[in-house]
C-alpha positions as CSV (number, residue, x, y, z in Angstrom):
1,M,-9.2,-11.8,-16.2
2,N,-7.4,-8.6,-15.5
3,W,-5.2,-8.7,-12.4
4,T,-2.4,-6.9,-10.6
5,C,0.3,-9.1,-8.9
6,P,0.5,-8.1,-5.2
7,H,4.2,-9.2,-5.2
8,C,5.5,-6.9,-8.0
9,A,2.5,-4.7,-8.8
10,R,2.6,-5.6,-12.5
11,A,-0.8,-5.4,-14.2
12,Q,-1.5,-8.4,-16.5
13,T,-4.1,-10.6,-18.1
14,V,-4.4,-14.0,-16.4
15,T,-4.5,-16.9,-18.8
16,E,-6.0,-20.4,-18.0
17,A,-2.5,-21.8,-17.7
18,R,-1.6,-19.6,-14.7
19,I,-4.8,-19.8,-12.7
20,S,-6.4,-22.7,-10.8
21,Q,-9.7,-22.7,-8.8
22,S,-11.4,-25.5,-6.8
23,C,-14.0,-25.9,-4.2
24,T,-14.3,-29.0,-2.0
25,S,-16.8,-30.1,0.7
26,L,-15.3,-30.4,4.2
27,G,-17.2,-33.6,4.6
28,V,-18.6,-32.9,8.1
29,G,-22.4,-32.8,7.2
30,E,-24.8,-30.0,7.4
31,T,-24.3,-26.9,9.5
32,C,-26.6,-24.1,10.5
33,I,-25.7,-22.3,7.3
34,G,-25.5,-25.2,4.9
35,T,-22.9,-27.7,3.7
36,P,-19.4,-26.3,4.6
37,A,-16.7,-26.2,1.9
38,I,-13.3,-24.7,1.3
39,E,-12.6,-22.8,-2.0
40,R,-9.2,-21.8,-3.2
41,M,-7.8,-19.8,-6.1
42,A,-4.1,-19.7,-7.1
43,I,-2.4,-17.5,-9.7
44,V,1.2,-17.4,-10.8
45,C,2.6,-14.0,-11.9
46,A,3.5,-13.8,-15.6
47,N,6.3,-11.3,-15.0
48,P,9.5,-13.3,-15.6
49,D,11.3,-11.3,-12.9
50,C,8.6,-12.2,-10.4
51,R,6.8,-15.6,-11.1
52,Q,5.5,-15.5,-7.5
53,L,2.5,-17.5,-6.3
54,T,-0.7,-15.7,-5.0
55,L,-3.2,-17.9,-3.1
56,W,-6.6,-17.1,-1.7
57,I,-8.9,-19.3,0.4
58,R,-12.5,-19.0,1.3
59,I,-14.5,-21.1,3.8
60,G,-18.3,-21.1,3.8
61,A,-21.3,-22.9,2.5
62,D,-22.9,-23.6,-0.8
63,D,-26.4,-22.3,-1.3
64,G,-27.4,-25.6,-2.9
65,K,-28.7,-23.9,-6.1
66,T,-25.5,-23.6,-8.1
67,Q,-24.2,-26.5,-10.2
68,G,-20.9,-27.7,-8.7
69,W,-19.3,-26.4,-5.6
70,R,-19.2,-22.6,-5.2
71,I,-19.5,-20.9,-1.9
72,D,-22.4,-18.5,-1.6
73,P,-21.0,-14.9,-0.9
74,R,-23.8,-14.5,1.7
75,R,-22.5,-17.6,3.6
76,V,-18.8,-16.9,3.9
77,L,-17.3,-17.7,7.2
78,F,-13.6,-16.8,6.4
79,E,-11.7,-15.5,3.5
80,E,-8.1,-14.3,3.2
81,Q,-5.2,-13.9,0.9
82,I,-2.7,-16.5,2.2
83,I,0.2,-15.8,-0.1
84,P,1.4,-13.1,0.2
85,R,-0.1,-12.2,3.6
86,G,-1.9,-8.9,3.9
87,S,-3.0,-6.4,1.2
88,S,0.1,-4.2,1.2
89,K,1.5,-3.0,-2.1
90,P,5.2,-3.4,-3.0
91,Q,7.0,-0.1,-2.1
92,P,10.2,1.1,-3.6
93,E,13.5,1.1,-1.7
94,F,13.8,4.9,-1.6
95,I,11.1,4.9,1.0
96,P,12.7,4.2,4.4
97,A,12.5,0.7,5.6
98,P,10.8,1.4,9.0
99,L,8.0,3.2,7.2
100,R,7.5,0.3,4.8
101,E,7.4,-2.1,7.7
102,D,4.8,-0.2,9.7
103,Y,2.7,0.2,6.5
104,A,2.9,-3.6,5.7
105,E,2.0,-4.5,9.3
106,A,-1.0,-2.1,9.3
107,C,-2.3,-3.8,6.2
108,L,-1.7,-7.3,7.6
109,I,-3.9,-6.7,10.7
110,R,-6.4,-4.4,9.2
111,D,-9.3,-6.9,9.4
112,L,-8.1,-8.7,12.5
113,S,-7.7,-5.5,14.6
114,P,-8.7,-2.2,12.8
115,K,-7.8,-0.2,15.9
116,A,-4.3,-1.6,16.1
117,S,-4.0,-1.0,12.3
118,A,-5.0,2.6,12.8
119,T,-2.4,3.0,15.5
120,L,0.3,1.7,13.2
121,T,-0.9,3.9,10.4
122,R,-0.6,6.9,12.8
123,R,3.0,5.9,13.7
124,C,3.9,5.5,10.1
125,L,2.4,8.9,9.4
126,Q,4.5,10.6,12.0
127,G,7.5,8.9,10.6
128,I,6.7,10.2,7.2
129,I,6.4,13.8,8.4
130,R,9.7,13.6,10.3
131,D,11.6,12.0,7.5
132,F,10.2,13.9,4.5
133,T,9.7,17.4,6.0
134,G,12.3,17.4,8.8
135,I,9.7,18.5,11.3
136,A,10.1,16.8,14.7
137,K,8.1,17.7,17.8
138,S,7.1,15.8,20.9
139,R,3.5,15.4,19.6
140,L,2.1,14.6,16.2
141,I,-0.5,17.4,16.5
142,D,2.3,19.9,16.9
143,E,4.2,18.5,13.9
144,I,1.0,18.9,11.8
145,S,0.5,22.5,13.0
146,V,4.1,23.4,11.9
147,L,3.5,21.6,8.6
148,K,0.2,23.5,8.1
149,A,2.0,26.8,8.7
150,A,4.7,25.9,6.2
151,V,2.0,25.2,3.6
152,E,0.3,28.5,4.3
153,D,3.5,30.6,4.0
154,G,4.8,28.7,1.0
155,T,7.9,27.1,2.6
156,A,6.7,23.5,2.4
157,D,7.7,21.1,-0.3
158,R,5.6,21.5,-3.4
159,A,4.1,18.0,-2.9
160,V,2.5,19.0,0.4
161,T,-0.9,20.5,0.0
162,E,-3.5,22.0,2.3
163,E,-5.9,19.1,1.5
164,T,-3.2,16.5,2.4
165,V,-2.5,18.2,5.7
166,K,-6.2,18.0,6.6
167,A,-6.4,14.3,5.7
168,I,-3.3,13.7,7.8
169,D,-5.0,15.4,10.8
170,H,-8.0,13.1,10.4
171,V,-5.7,10.1,10.5
172,R,-4.0,11.4,13.6
173,S,-7.4,11.6,15.3
174,L,-8.4,8.1,14.4
175,G,-4.9,6.8,15.3
176,N,-5.1,8.4,18.7
177,I,-7.9,5.9,19.6
178,G,-5.3,3.2,19.9
179,A,-2.2,5.3,20.8
180,H,-3.6,7.1,23.8
181,M,-6.3,4.8,25.3
182,E,-4.7,5.1,28.8
183,K,-6.1,8.6,29.1
184,D,-9.7,7.4,29.1
185,I,-10.0,3.6,29.2
186,D,-13.8,3.7,29.6
187,V,-14.4,5.3,26.2
188,I,-14.3,2.7,23.4
189,V,-14.6,4.2,19.9
190,P,-14.7,1.5,17.2
191,V,-12.7,1.6,14.0
192,E,-14.1,-0.3,11.1
193,P,-12.0,-2.2,8.6
194,G,-13.1,0.2,5.9
195,E,-11.9,3.2,8.0
196,A,-8.6,1.5,8.7
197,Q,-8.3,0.9,4.9
198,A,-8.9,4.6,4.1
199,M,-6.1,5.5,6.5
200,I,-3.8,2.9,4.8
201,E,-4.7,4.4,1.4
202,L,-3.6,7.8,2.6
203,I,-0.2,6.4,3.5
204,E,0.0,4.9,0.0
205,M,-0.8,8.2,-1.5
206,L,1.9,10.0,0.6
207,F,4.4,7.4,-0.5
208,D,3.6,8.2,-4.1
209,E,2.9,11.9,-4.0
210,W,5.7,12.8,-1.6
211,Y,8.5,10.3,-2.0
212,G,7.6,9.1,-5.5
213,A,7.3,12.6,-6.9
214,R,10.6,13.6,-5.3
215,E,12.4,10.6,-6.7
216,R,11.0,11.2,-10.2
217,R,11.9,14.8,-10.0
218,Q,15.5,14.0,-9.0
219,Q,15.7,11.4,-11.8
220,R,14.6,14.0,-14.4
221,L,17.1,16.6,-13.1
222,S,19.9,14.0,-13.1
223,R,19.1,13.1,-16.7
224,I,19.3,16.8,-17.7
225,E,22.7,17.1,-15.9
226,Q,23.9,14.0,-17.9
227,I,22.8,15.5,-21.2
228,K,24.5,18.8,-20.3
229,A,27.7,17.1,-19.4
230,A,27.7,15.1,-22.7
231,K,27.2,18.4,-24.6
232,E,30.0,20.0,-22.7
233,A,32.2,17.1,-23.6
234,I,31.5,17.6,-27.3
235,K,32.1,21.4,-27.0
236,N,35.5,20.8,-25.4
237,G,36.6,18.3,-28.1
238,G,35.4,15.1,-26.5
239,G,34.2,12.0,-28.5
240,S,30.7,12.0,-29.9
241,S,29.8,8.3,-29.2
242,A,28.7,9.0,-25.6
243,V,26.7,12.0,-26.6
244,G,24.9,10.0,-29.3
245,A,24.0,7.4,-26.8
246,T,22.6,10.0,-24.4
247,E,20.5,11.7,-27.1
248,E,19.2,8.4,-28.3
249,S,18.0,7.5,-24.8
250,A,16.3,10.9,-24.6
């Protein structure tokens, strides 16, 4: 079984020694959908620096046709990842903590309240624009307009594209449903969990394509500076051991 740990994001193959599955009747008799049962699956991460537990549970009913207890996917009443809570992916420390917190909370309540999740995603998006681009206006729509103009005249960061700005504006529109309901409380526009998830995935993309790309670029430039400094040390009569180590790592 191929699996990616939600704690450390390490992809791995799960062996029998690190996974446990069981399904048990709740012992309360027949219900309108069949005999109710609870199913669980637990996995321990193989990464020695993680070794965290991941646990899922599912409650539903057996279809009565399978051998042994297994809940029918068509008769599921509840299913959730219990440890860790939510579907958020681990994010690096170079992403500001408030943004990581809004993202994690949006993931946590995605299924419980998609509209609230969309509102948090919108706030996270505004925080990303303000922090990454330095654009700060009273309204998100105005910030997006400035960002769009920067893309068009070539002054925006290289990671910011026209397609990304369009996607950001779509998220703003959905997020407004929860953020500005007081303007028209009689209009209820539903947000489905799948739509909330699409917004979350945009945040994950921006974390990687904006913050991640900038961090990787800075690391590469820093490495070049270190190599240059080592070469200058040799040129000026310095020792060769440090240079050898630098070239070996390259």
